[in-house]
Biopython code that builds the backbone (N, CA, C, O; Angstrom):
import numpy as np
from Bio.PDB.StructureBuilder import StructureBuilder

atoms = [
    (1, "MET", "N", (96.495, -149.429, -106.370)),
    (1, "MET", "CA", (97.025, -148.226, -105.778)),
    (1, "MET", "C", (96.581, -148.101, -104.324)),
    (1, "MET", "O", (95.557, -147.475, -104.052)),
    (2, "PRO", "N", (97.307, -148.664, -103.409)),
    (2, "PRO", "CA", (96.931, -148.510, -102.008)),
    (2, "PRO", "C", (97.244, -147.089, -101.519)),
    (2, "PRO", "O", (98.004, -146.350, -102.145)),
    (3, "LEU", "N", (96.648, -146.742, -100.408)),
    (3, "LEU", "CA", (96.924, -145.442, -99.799)),
    (3, "LEU", "C", (98.360, -145.386, -99.307)),
    (3, "LEU", "O", (98.924, -146.399, -98.893)),
    (4, "ALA", "N", (98.942, -144.209, -99.354)),
    (4, "ALA", "CA", (100.277, -144.030, -98.798)),
    (4, "ALA", "C", (100.214, -144.243, -97.283)),
    (4, "ALA", "O", (99.209, -143.929, -96.644)),
    (5, "LYS", "N", (101.281, -144.772, -96.727)),
    (5, "LYS", "CA", (101.306, -145.064, -95.287)),
    (5, "LYS", "C", (101.094, -143.807, -94.457)),
    (5, "LYS", "O", (100.452, -143.856, -93.407)),
    (6, "GLU", "N", (101.626, -142.685, -94.916)),
    (6, "GLU", "CA", (101.489, -141.434, -94.168)),
    (6, "GLU", "C", (100.035, -140.976, -94.130)),
    (6, "GLU", "O", (99.556, -140.500, -93.101)),
    (7, "VAL", "N", (99.334, -141.121, -95.255)),
    (7, "VAL", "CA", (97.930, -140.702, -95.330)),
    (7, "VAL", "C", (97.074, -141.572, -94.421)),
    (7, "VAL", "O", (96.204, -141.076, -93.705)),
    (8, "LYS", "N", (97.330, -142.874, -94.458)),
    (8, "LYS", "CA", (96.566, -143.799, -93.621)),
    (8, "LYS", "C", (96.848, -143.557, -92.139)),
    (8, "LYS", "O", (95.929, -143.574, -91.321)),
    (9, "ALA", "N", (98.109, -143.333, -91.794)),
    (9, "ALA", "CA", (98.474, -143.065, -90.404)),
    (9, "ALA", "C", (97.839, -141.770, -89.911)),
    (9, "ALA", "O", (97.420, -141.688, -88.756)),
    (10, "LYS", "N", (97.763, -140.767, -90.764)),
    (10, "LYS", "CA", (97.147, -139.488, -90.395)),
    (10, "LYS", "C", (95.652, -139.674, -90.133)),
    (10, "LYS", "O", (95.114, -139.110, -89.181)),
    (11, "ALA", "N", (94.982, -140.465, -90.976)),
    (11, "ALA", "CA", (93.550, -140.719, -90.778)),
    (11, "ALA", "C", (93.319, -141.465, -89.470)),
    (11, "ALA", "O", (92.384, -141.152, -88.732)),
    (12, "ILE", "N", (94.158, -142.442, -89.182)),
    (12, "ILE", "CA", (94.028, -143.196, -87.929)),
    (12, "ILE", "C", (94.251, -142.279, -86.741)),
    (12, "ILE", "O", (93.511, -142.336, -85.759)),
    (13, "GLU", "N", (95.270, -141.431, -86.826)),
    (13, "GLU", "CA", (95.588, -140.512, -85.731)),
    (13, "GLU", "C", (94.458, -139.517, -85.490)),
    (13, "GLU", "O", (94.171, -139.178, -84.342)),
    (14, "ASP", "N", (93.818, -139.048, -86.552)),
    (14, "ASP", "CA", (92.767, -138.044, -86.419)),
    (14, "ASP", "C", (91.457, -138.609, -85.872)),
    (14, "ASP", "O", (90.707, -137.885, -85.217)),
    (15, "PHE", "N", (91.167, -139.881, -86.125)),
    (15, "PHE", "CA", (89.847, -140.410, -85.807)),
    (15, "PHE", "C", (89.842, -141.534, -84.779)),
    (15, "PHE", "O", (88.774, -142.071, -84.486)),
    (16, "HIS", "N", (90.988, -141.914, -84.217)),
    (16, "HIS", "CA", (91.002, -143.046, -83.290)),
    (16, "HIS", "C", (90.319, -142.716, -81.978)),
    (16, "HIS", "O", (90.250, -141.558, -81.566)),
    (17, "ARG", "N", (89.812, -143.763, -81.324)),
    (17, "ARG", "CA", (89.155, -143.623, -80.022)),
    (17, "ARG", "C", (90.153, -143.721, -78.881)),
    (17, "ARG", "O", (90.026, -143.026, -77.873)),
    (18, "HIS", "N", (91.148, -144.589, -79.041)),
    (18, "HIS", "CA", (92.208, -144.738, -78.058)),
    (18, "HIS", "C", (93.505, -144.967, -78.812)),
    (18, "HIS", "O", (93.501, -145.021, -80.041)),
    (19, "GLU", "N", (94.603, -145.100, -78.106)),
    (19, "GLU", "CA", (95.939, -145.101, -78.714)),
    (19, "GLU", "C", (96.146, -146.187, -79.770)),
    (19, "GLU", "O", (96.749, -145.921, -80.810)),
    (20, "LYS", "N", (95.662, -147.397, -79.524)),
    (20, "LYS", "CA", (95.915, -148.504, -80.448)),
    (20, "LYS", "C", (94.713, -148.819, -81.333)),
    (20, "LYS", "O", (94.635, -149.909, -81.900)),
    (21, "ASP", "N", (93.792, -147.897, -81.458)),
    (21, "ASP", "CA", (92.568, -148.121, -82.225)),
    (21, "ASP", "C", (92.831, -147.946, -83.718)),
    (21, "ASP", "O", (93.242, -146.874, -84.161)),
    (22, "THR", "N", (92.589, -149.012, -84.492)),
    (22, "THR", "CA", (92.692, -148.903, -85.949)),
    (22, "THR", "C", (91.455, -149.448, -86.638)),
    (22, "THR", "O", (91.377, -149.403, -87.866)),
    (23, "GLY", "N", (90.478, -149.966, -85.887)),
    (23, "GLY", "CA", (89.358, -150.635, -86.514)),
    (23, "GLY", "C", (87.996, -150.091, -86.166)),
    (23, "GLY", "O", (86.989, -150.670, -86.573)),
    (24, "SER", "N", (87.923, -149.000, -85.430)),
    (24, "SER", "CA", (86.610, -148.462, -85.098)),
    (24, "SER", "C", (85.951, -147.926, -86.374)),
    (24, "SER", "O", (86.644, -147.609, -87.340)),
    (25, "PRO", "N", (84.633, -147.825, -86.381)),
    (25, "PRO", "CA", (83.948, -147.356, -87.588)),
    (25, "PRO", "C", (84.422, -145.975, -88.047)),
    (25, "PRO", "O", (84.501, -145.708, -89.246)),
    (26, "GLU", "N", (84.736, -145.105, -87.093)),
    (26, "GLU", "CA", (85.193, -143.769, -87.455)),
    (26, "GLU", "C", (86.491, -143.827, -88.260)),
    (26, "GLU", "O", (86.635, -143.140, -89.271)),
    (27, "VAL", "N", (87.425, -144.647, -87.805)),
    (27, "VAL", "CA", (88.712, -144.792, -88.494)),
    (27, "VAL", "C", (88.506, -145.435, -89.858)),
    (27, "VAL", "O", (89.089, -144.990, -90.847)),
    (28, "GLN", "N", (87.686, -146.473, -89.921)),
    (28, "GLN", "CA", (87.448, -147.140, -91.193)),
    (28, "GLN", "C", (86.803, -146.201, -92.202)),
    (28, "GLN", "O", (87.152, -146.229, -93.382)),
    (29, "ILE", "N", (85.872, -145.375, -91.757)),
    (29, "ILE", "CA", (85.203, -144.424, -92.645)),
    (29, "ILE", "C", (86.211, -143.400, -93.161)),
    (29, "ILE", "O", (86.183, -143.048, -94.340)),
    (30, "ALA", "N", (87.098, -142.920, -92.293)),
    (30, "ALA", "CA", (88.108, -141.943, -92.720)),
    (30, "ALA", "C", (89.058, -142.540, -93.753)),
    (30, "ALA", "O", (89.393, -141.884, -94.740)),
    (31, "ILE", "N", (89.494, -143.780, -93.533)),
    (31, "ILE", "CA", (90.405, -144.436, -94.475)),
    (31, "ILE", "C", (89.698, -144.660, -95.811)),
    (31, "ILE", "O", (90.271, -144.410, -96.871)),
    (32, "LEU", "N", (88.454, -145.130, -95.757)),
    (32, "LEU", "CA", (87.706, -145.352, -96.990)),
    (32, "LEU", "C", (87.479, -144.046, -97.751)),
    (32, "LEU", "O", (87.535, -144.025, -98.980)),
    (33, "THR", "N", (87.225, -142.966, -97.027)),
    (33, "THR", "CA", (87.009, -141.681, -97.681)),
    (33, "THR", "C", (88.266, -141.224, -98.404)),
    (33, "THR", "O", (88.185, -140.715, -99.522)),
    (34, "ASN", "N", (89.421, -141.398, -97.787)),
    (34, "ASN", "CA", (90.678, -141.047, -98.453)),
    (34, "ASN", "C", (90.894, -141.896, -99.699)),
    (34, "ASN", "O", (91.329, -141.390, -100.734)),
    (35, "ARG", "N", (90.594, -143.172, -99.599)),
    (35, "ARG", "CA", (90.759, -144.087, -100.740)),
    (35, "ARG", "C", (89.785, -143.733, -101.863)),
    (35, "ARG", "O", (90.153, -143.768, -103.037)),
    (36, "ILE", "N", (88.551, -143.393, -101.508)),
    (36, "ILE", "CA", (87.546, -143.006, -102.498)),
    (36, "ILE", "C", (87.980, -141.735, -103.221)),
    (36, "ILE", "O", (87.822, -141.628, -104.437)),
    (37, "THR", "N", (88.520, -140.787, -102.490)),
    (37, "THR", "CA", (89.009, -139.552, -103.106)),
    (37, "THR", "C", (90.136, -139.846, -104.084)),
    (37, "THR", "O", (90.181, -139.283, -105.178)),
    (38, "GLN", "N", (91.043, -140.727, -103.689)),
    (38, "GLN", "CA", (92.171, -141.094, -104.548)),
    (38, "GLN", "C", (91.672, -141.775, -105.827)),
    (38, "GLN", "O", (92.140, -141.447, -106.918)),
    (39, "LEU", "N", (90.746, -142.701, -105.709)),
    (39, "LEU", "CA", (90.237, -143.409, -106.880)),
    (39, "LEU", "C", (89.410, -142.493, -107.783)),
    (39, "LEU", "O", (89.414, -142.660, -109.003)),
    (40, "THR", "N", (88.710, -141.537, -107.196)),
    (40, "THR", "CA", (87.941, -140.581, -107.986)),
    (40, "THR", "C", (88.868, -139.753, -108.865)),
    (40, "THR", "O", (88.583, -139.526, -110.041)),
    (41, "GLU", "N", (89.974, -139.305, -108.292)),
    (41, "GLU", "CA", (90.963, -138.557, -109.080)),
    (41, "GLU", "C", (91.548, -139.428, -110.192)),
    (41, "GLU", "O", (91.750, -138.950, -111.309)),
    (42, "HIS", "N", (91.817, -140.687, -109.899)),
    (42, "HIS", "CA", (92.349, -141.602, -110.904)),
    (42, "HIS", "C", (91.356, -141.767, -112.052)),
    (42, "HIS", "O", (91.750, -141.779, -113.218)),
    (43, "LEU", "N", (90.077, -141.895, -111.725)),
    (43, "LEU", "CA", (89.069, -142.095, -112.763)),
    (43, "LEU", "C", (88.818, -140.840, -113.585)),
    (43, "LEU", "O", (88.355, -140.934, -114.722)),
    (44, "ARG", "N", (89.110, -139.687, -113.043)),
    (44, "ARG", "CA", (88.984, -138.468, -113.851)),
    (44, "ARG", "C", (90.002, -138.469, -114.989)),
    (44, "ARG", "O", (89.737, -137.943, -116.070)),
    (45, "ASN", "N", (91.160, -139.059, -114.738)),
    (45, "ASN", "CA", (92.204, -139.124, -115.761)),
    (45, "ASN", "C", (92.084, -140.358, -116.638)),
    (45, "ASN", "O", (92.533, -140.344, -117.784)),
    (46, "ASN", "N", (91.484, -141.429, -116.120)),
    (46, "ASN", "CA", (91.387, -142.700, -116.835)),
    (46, "ASN", "C", (89.923, -143.129, -116.896)),
    (46, "ASN", "O", (89.492, -144.006, -116.147)),
    (47, "LYS", "N", (89.177, -142.513, -117.780)),
    (47, "LYS", "CA", (87.733, -142.701, -117.825)),
    (47, "LYS", "C", (87.309, -144.130, -118.157)),
    (47, "LYS", "O", (86.208, -144.535, -117.786)),
    (48, "HIS", "N", (88.140, -144.895, -118.839)),
    (48, "HIS", "CA", (87.750, -146.229, -119.295)),
    (48, "HIS", "C", (88.248, -147.345, -118.385)),
    (48, "HIS", "O", (88.179, -148.514, -118.767)),
    (49, "ASP", "N", (88.738, -147.028, -117.217)),
    (49, "ASP", "CA", (89.247, -148.030, -116.280)),
    (49, "ASP", "C", (88.060, -148.627, -115.510)),
    (49, "ASP", "O", (87.731, -148.180, -114.411)),
    (50, "GLN", "N", (87.431, -149.634, -116.101)),
    (50, "GLN", "CA", (86.203, -150.184, -115.529)),
    (50, "GLN", "C", (86.445, -150.982, -114.254)),
    (50, "GLN", "O", (85.592, -150.995, -113.367)),
    (51, "SER", "N", (87.590, -151.645, -114.147)),
    (51, "SER", "CA", (87.858, -152.406, -112.923)),
    (51, "SER", "C", (88.054, -151.460, -111.740)),
    (51, "SER", "O", (87.665, -151.778, -110.616)),
    (52, "CYS", "N", (88.646, -150.323, -111.986)),
    (52, "CYS", "CA", (88.803, -149.317, -110.929)),
    (52, "CYS", "C", (87.441, -148.750, -110.537)),
    (52, "CYS", "O", (87.179, -148.511, -109.359)),
    (53, "ARG", "N", (86.585, -148.540, -111.521)),
    (53, "ARG", "CA", (85.243, -148.018, -111.253)),
    (53, "ARG", "C", (84.457, -148.990, -110.369)),
    (53, "ARG", "O", (83.752, -148.573, -109.449)),
    (54, "ARG", "N", (84.584, -150.290, -110.656)),
    (54, "ARG", "CA", (83.894, -151.297, -109.849)),
    (54, "ARG", "C", (84.427, -151.290, -108.419)),
    (54, "ARG", "O", (83.654, -151.374, -107.465)),
    (55, "GLY", "N", (85.741, -151.190, -108.272)),
    (55, "GLY", "CA", (86.320, -151.119, -106.936)),
    (55, "GLY", "C", (85.859, -149.892, -106.183)),
    (55, "GLY", "O", (85.595, -149.955, -104.982)),
    (56, "LEU", "N", (85.759, -148.762, -106.893)),
    (56, "LEU", "CA", (85.280, -147.533, -106.270)),
    (56, "LEU", "C", (83.856, -147.699, -105.770)),
    (56, "LEU", "O", (83.533, -147.277, -104.659)),
    (57, "LEU", "N", (83.000, -148.311, -106.581)),
    (57, "LEU", "CA", (81.614, -148.512, -106.168)),
    (57, "LEU", "C", (81.514, -149.435, -104.957)),
    (57, "LEU", "O", (80.661, -149.233, -104.093)),
    (58, "LYS", "N", (82.375, -150.441, -104.888)),
    (58, "LYS", "CA", (82.393, -151.326, -103.723)),
    (58, "LYS", "C", (82.806, -150.559, -102.466)),
    (58, "LYS", "O", (82.232, -150.760, -101.395)),
    (59, "LEU", "N", (83.805, -149.680, -102.599)),
    (59, "LEU", "CA", (84.255, -148.892, -101.451)),
    (59, "LEU", "C", (83.172, -147.925, -100.987)),
    (59, "LEU", "O", (82.976, -147.744, -99.785)),
    (60, "VAL", "N", (82.473, -147.308, -101.926)),
    (60, "VAL", "CA", (81.394, -146.386, -101.569)),
    (60, "VAL", "C", (80.296, -147.128, -100.819)),
    (60, "VAL", "O", (79.761, -146.618, -99.835)),
    (61, "GLY", "N", (79.958, -148.329, -101.280)),
    (61, "GLY", "CA", (78.946, -149.126, -100.588)),
    (61, "GLY", "C", (79.378, -149.534, -99.196)),
    (61, "GLY", "O", (78.577, -149.522, -98.261)),
    (62, "GLN", "N", (80.640, -149.895, -99.055)),
    (62, "GLN", "CA", (81.156, -150.278, -97.744)),
    (62, "GLN", "C", (81.130, -149.087, -96.790)),
    (62, "GLN", "O", (80.765, -149.231, -95.623)),
    (63, "ARG", "N", (81.518, -147.909, -97.285)),
    (63, "ARG", "CA", (81.480, -146.709, -96.439)),
    (63, "ARG", "C", (80.053, -146.375, -96.054)),
    (63, "ARG", "O", (79.796, -145.965, -94.922)),
    (64, "ARG", "N", (79.118, -146.545, -96.984)),
    (64, "ARG", "CA", (77.711, -146.264, -96.698)),
    (64, "ARG", "C", (77.195, -147.185, -95.601)),
    (64, "ARG", "O", (76.467, -146.742, -94.712)),
    (65, "ARG", "N", (77.568, -148.475, -95.655)),
    (65, "ARG", "CA", (77.136, -149.419, -94.608)),
    (65, "ARG", "C", (77.735, -149.050, -93.257)),
    (65, "ARG", "O", (77.052, -149.128, -92.236)),
    (66, "LEU", "N", (79.008, -148.647, -93.241)),
    (66, "LEU", "CA", (79.627, -148.245, -91.976)),
    (66, "LEU", "C", (78.976, -146.984, -91.416)),
    (66, "LEU", "O", (78.793, -146.866, -90.205)),
    (67, "LEU", "N", (78.627, -146.046, -92.288)),
    (67, "LEU", "CA", (77.956, -144.829, -91.828)),
    (67, "LEU", "C", (76.576, -145.155, -91.252)),
    (67, "LEU", "O", (76.170, -144.567, -90.250)),
    (68, "THR", "N", (75.863, -146.077, -91.870)),
    (68, "THR", "CA", (74.557, -146.493, -91.353)),
    (68, "THR", "C", (74.709, -147.140, -89.980)),
    (68, "THR", "O", (73.934, -146.861, -89.066)),
    (69, "TYR", "N", (75.708, -148.003, -89.842)),
    (69, "TYR", "CA", (75.975, -148.652, -88.556)),
    (69, "TYR", "C", (76.289, -147.601, -87.487)),
    (69, "TYR", "O", (75.754, -147.655, -86.380)),
    (70, "LEU", "N", (77.148, -146.656, -87.823)),
    (70, "LEU", "CA", (77.532, -145.630, -86.857)),
    (70, "LEU", "C", (76.343, -144.747, -86.497)),
    (70, "LEU", "O", (76.187, -144.351, -85.342)),
    (71, "ARG", "N", (75.500, -144.437, -87.490)),
    (71, "ARG", "CA", (74.327, -143.607, -87.224)),
    (71, "ARG", "C", (73.387, -144.303, -86.245)),
    (71, "ARG", "O", (72.809, -143.653, -85.374)),
    (72, "LYS", "N", (73.229, -145.630, -86.382)),
    (72, "LYS", "CA", (72.347, -146.367, -85.480)),
    (72, "LYS", "C", (72.941, -146.503, -84.083)),
    (72, "LYS", "O", (72.215, -146.405, -83.094)),
    (73, "ARG", "N", (74.249, -146.727, -83.989)),
    (73, "ARG", "CA", (74.893, -147.015, -82.706)),
    (73, "ARG", "C", (75.254, -145.767, -81.902)),
    (73, "ARG", "O", (75.068, -145.731, -80.686)),
    (74, "ASN", "N", (75.769, -144.744, -82.587)),
    (74, "ASN", "CA", (76.246, -143.561, -81.868)),
    (74, "ASN", "C", (76.041, -142.338, -82.763)),
    (74, "ASN", "O", (76.915, -141.984, -83.554)),
    (75, "TYR", "N", (74.890, -141.703, -82.631)),
    (75, "TYR", "CA", (74.513, -140.621, -83.535)),
    (75, "TYR", "C", (75.438, -139.411, -83.414)),
    (75, "TYR", "O", (75.718, -138.747, -84.412)),
    (76, "GLN", "N", (75.908, -139.124, -82.221)),
    (76, "GLN", "CA", (76.790, -137.969, -82.034)),
    (76, "GLN", "C", (78.115, -138.164, -82.776)),
    (76, "GLN", "O", (78.616, -137.234, -83.409)),
    (77, "ASN", "N", (78.676, -139.361, -82.699)),
    (77, "ASN", "CA", (79.908, -139.638, -83.441)),
    (77, "ASN", "C", (79.656, -139.597, -84.941)),
    (77, "ASN", "O", (80.516, -139.152, -85.700)),
    (78, "TYR", "N", (78.492, -140.052, -85.375)),
    (78, "TYR", "CA", (78.113, -140.002, -86.787)),
    (78, "TYR", "C", (78.123, -138.560, -87.280)),
    (78, "TYR", "O", (78.683, -138.260, -88.334)),
    (79, "LEU", "N", (77.502, -137.674, -86.515)),
    (79, "LEU", "CA", (77.474, -136.261, -86.898)),
    (79, "LEU", "C", (78.884, -135.671, -86.936)),
    (79, "LEU", "O", (79.221, -134.910, -87.843)),
    (80, "ALA", "N", (79.702, -136.026, -85.948)),
    (80, "ALA", "CA", (81.062, -135.497, -85.889)),
    (80, "ALA", "C", (81.894, -135.975, -87.082)),
    (80, "ALA", "O", (82.620, -135.185, -87.686)),
    (81, "VAL", "N", (81.792, -137.254, -87.422)),
    (81, "VAL", "CA", (82.579, -137.809, -88.535)),
    (81, "VAL", "C", (82.136, -137.202, -89.854)),
    (81, "VAL", "O", (82.976, -136.820, -90.669)),
    (82, "THR", "N", (80.825, -137.104, -90.082)),
    (82, "THR", "CA", (80.356, -136.548, -91.353)),
    (82, "THR", "C", (80.730, -135.076, -91.485)),
    (82, "THR", "O", (81.010, -134.608, -92.588)),
    (83, "ASP", "N", (80.738, -134.344, -90.380)),
    (83, "ASP", "CA", (81.165, -132.941, -90.435)),
    (83, "ASP", "C", (82.647, -132.820, -90.741)),
    (83, "ASP", "O", (83.044, -132.014, -91.581)),
    (84, "ARG", "N", (83.471, -133.616, -90.065)),
    (84, "ARG", "CA", (84.923, -133.515, -90.260)),
    (84, "ARG", "C", (85.358, -133.969, -91.640)),
    (84, "ARG", "O", (86.317, -133.431, -92.193)),
    (85, "LEU", "N", (84.661, -134.966, -92.213)),
    (85, "LEU", "CA", (85.014, -135.467, -93.545)),
    (85, "LEU", "C", (84.223, -134.767, -94.648)),
    (85, "LEU", "O", (84.426, -135.044, -95.831)),
    (86, "GLN", "N", (83.333, -133.874, -94.270)),
    (86, "GLN", "CA", (82.496, -133.106, -95.192)),
    (86, "GLN", "C", (81.683, -134.021, -96.097)),
    (86, "GLN", "O", (81.655, -133.851, -97.316)),
    (87, "LEU", "N", (81.018, -135.003, -95.470)),
    (87, "LEU", "CA", (80.158, -135.933, -96.193)),
    (87, "LEU", "C", (78.716, -135.478, -96.079)),
    (87, "LEU", "O", (78.299, -134.955, -95.046)),
    (88, "ARG", "N", (77.962, -135.678, -97.140)),
    (88, "ARG", "CA", (76.524, -135.408, -97.074)),
    (88, "ARG", "C", (75.873, -136.493, -96.258)),
    (88, "ARG", "O", (76.325, -137.638, -96.265)),
    (89, "ARG", "N", (74.815, -136.145, -95.553)),
    (89, "ARG", "CA", (74.094, -137.158, -94.800)),
    (89, "ARG", "C", (72.603, -136.986, -95.064)),
    (89, "ARG", "O", (72.122, -135.906, -95.407)),
    (90, "LYS", "N", (71.900, -138.091, -94.890)),
    (90, "LYS", "CA", (70.459, -138.079, -95.154)),
    (90, "LYS", "C", (69.697, -137.813, -93.891)),
    (90, "LYS", "O", (68.467, -137.765, -93.911)),
]
sb = StructureBuilder()
sb.init_structure("model")
sb.init_model(0)
sb.init_chain("A")
sb.init_seg("    ")
for serial, (resi, resn, name, xyz) in enumerate(atoms, 1):
    if name == "N":
        sb.init_residue(resn, " ", resi, " ")
    sb.init_atom(name, np.array(xyz, "f"), 0.0, 1.0, " ", f" {name:<3s}", serial, name[0])
structure = sb.get_structure()
């Protein structure tokens, strides 16, 4: 279940650094957060879908690594992204 093109485009538009930016950590974190939300809803309805659960855990780990990278490189952007996506931070 990939993200809908409209949802992904909206995340890119909201978090990009410049016009053609699709790979900055902020954009990647926003896309991963949308995907994690989608998979969480799927798992609420399909509790025994273990392959989906494994994929969800991989995405959460990837987002955590990107957040750590962003926190080390640019703390102000880290704070802004976590506030806008309503993520808990340590």
